[in-house]
C-alpha positions as CSV (number, residue, x, y, z in Angstrom):
1,M,14.9,17.4,4.0
2,T,16.8,14.7,2.2
3,P,14.8,13.1,-0.9
4,I,14.8,10.1,0.9
5,T,13.0,11.5,3.7
6,I,11.0,13.2,1.3
7,L,10.3,9.7,-0.2
8,A,9.3,7.8,3.2
9,I,6.8,10.9,3.8
10,V,4.9,10.5,0.7
11,A,5.0,6.6,1.1
12,A,3.5,7.2,4.2
13,A,1.3,9.7,3.4
14,F,0.0,7.3,0.1
15,F,-0.6,4.5,3.1
16,V,-2.5,6.5,5.5
17,A,-4.9,7.3,2.4
18,H,-5.0,3.9,1.8
19,V,-6.0,2.7,5.0
20,L,-8.4,5.6,4.6
21,L,-10.1,4.9,1.6
22,L,-10.4,1.1,2.5
23,F,-12.4,2.2,5.6
24,T,-14.8,4.5,4.3
25,S,-15.3,2.4,1.3
26,F,-18.0,0.8,3.3
27,G,-20.9,2.8,4.7
28,R,-24.1,3.5,5.6
29,E,-25.2,4.6,1.9
30,G,-23.3,1.7,0.9
31,Y,-20.5,0.3,-1.1
32,N,-18.3,3.0,-2.9
33,K,-16.6,1.4,-5.8
34,T,-14.8,4.4,-6.9
35,K,-13.4,4.8,-3.2
36,Y,-12.2,1.1,-3.3
37,L,-10.4,1.3,-6.4
38,W,-8.5,4.1,-5.2
39,S,-7.6,2.3,-2.2
40,H,-6.0,-0.3,-3.9
41,L,-4.0,2.1,-6.2
42,T,-2.7,4.0,-3.5
43,L,-1.6,1.3,-1.6
44,W,0.2,0.1,-4.8
45,I,1.5,3.5,-5.1
46,C,3.2,3.3,-1.7
47,G,4.5,0.0,-2.6
48,A,5.9,1.2,-6.0
49,I,7.7,4.5,-4.2
50,V,9.2,2.1,-1.3
51,F,10.8,-0.1,-3.7
52,I,12.3,3.0,-5.9
53,M,13.2,4.1,-2.4
54,T,15.4,0.6,-1.9
55,Q,16.3,0.6,-5.3
56,L,17.7,4.2,-5.0
57,Y,19.3,4.2,-1.5
58,A,19.7,0.4,-0.3
59,G,23.3,0.2,1.0
60,K,24.4,3.4,0.2
61,G,24.1,4.3,4.4
62,E,21.2,6.9,4.6
63,S,18.9,4.4,6.3
64,G,19.1,1.2,8.4
65,M,15.7,0.1,7.6
66,V,16.5,1.1,3.5
67,D,19.9,-0.7,3.5
68,A,17.8,-4.0,5.0
69,F,16.8,-4.6,1.3
70,D,20.4,-4.4,0.1
71,T,19.8,-7.4,-2.7
72,P,17.6,-7.2,-5.9
73,L,15.4,-10.5,-4.0
74,K,14.4,-8.3,-0.7
75,R,13.4,-5.4,-3.5
76,W,11.5,-7.6,-5.1
77,L,9.6,-8.6,-1.7
78,I,8.2,-5.3,-1.6
79,I,6.2,-5.3,-4.8
80,A,5.3,-8.9,-3.5
81,V,3.8,-8.3,-0.3
82,V,2.4,-5.4,-1.9
83,L,0.4,-8.0,-3.8
84,V,-0.3,-10.0,-1.5
85,L,-1.8,-7.4,0.5
86,S,-3.9,-6.7,-1.9
87,V,-5.1,-9.9,-2.3
88,V,-5.9,-10.9,0.8
89,A,-7.9,-7.7,1.6
90,H,-9.7,-8.2,-1.4
91,T,-10.5,-11.5,-0.4
92,I,-11.8,-10.3,3.0
93,V,-13.9,-7.6,1.5
94,K,-15.6,-10.2,-0.9
95,L,-16.3,-13.1,1.1
96,F,-16.9,-10.9,4.5
97,V,-17.8,-7.2,3.7
98,M,-19.6,-7.5,0.2
99,P,-22.4,-10.1,1.2
100,R,-23.5,-7.6,3.8
101,Y,-24.0,-5.0,1.4
102,Q,-25.5,-6.9,-1.2
103,S,-28.5,-8.4,1.0
104,R,-29.7,-5.0,1.0
């Protein structure tokens, strides 16, 4: 297995962990702050891994998808998207999910 493949698998695993942690942060027992924090951290780690992957391999012909991030601006957009996604998710939780748990 090539290093880029390993990085892609690790990034995908962190993203799956993010989704699972996010959805399991809220349940019958209430809101789990620790899981919710880890859901954000795993998203940020995933974004950092993808950013590093593009820094190392963009433009080298290893992957067509990674080669699409061939400029610094495109690479930094990865970090911007991760931050925006995190803020949007947090806003949705704060406005729509948390009121449901606070009214109990």
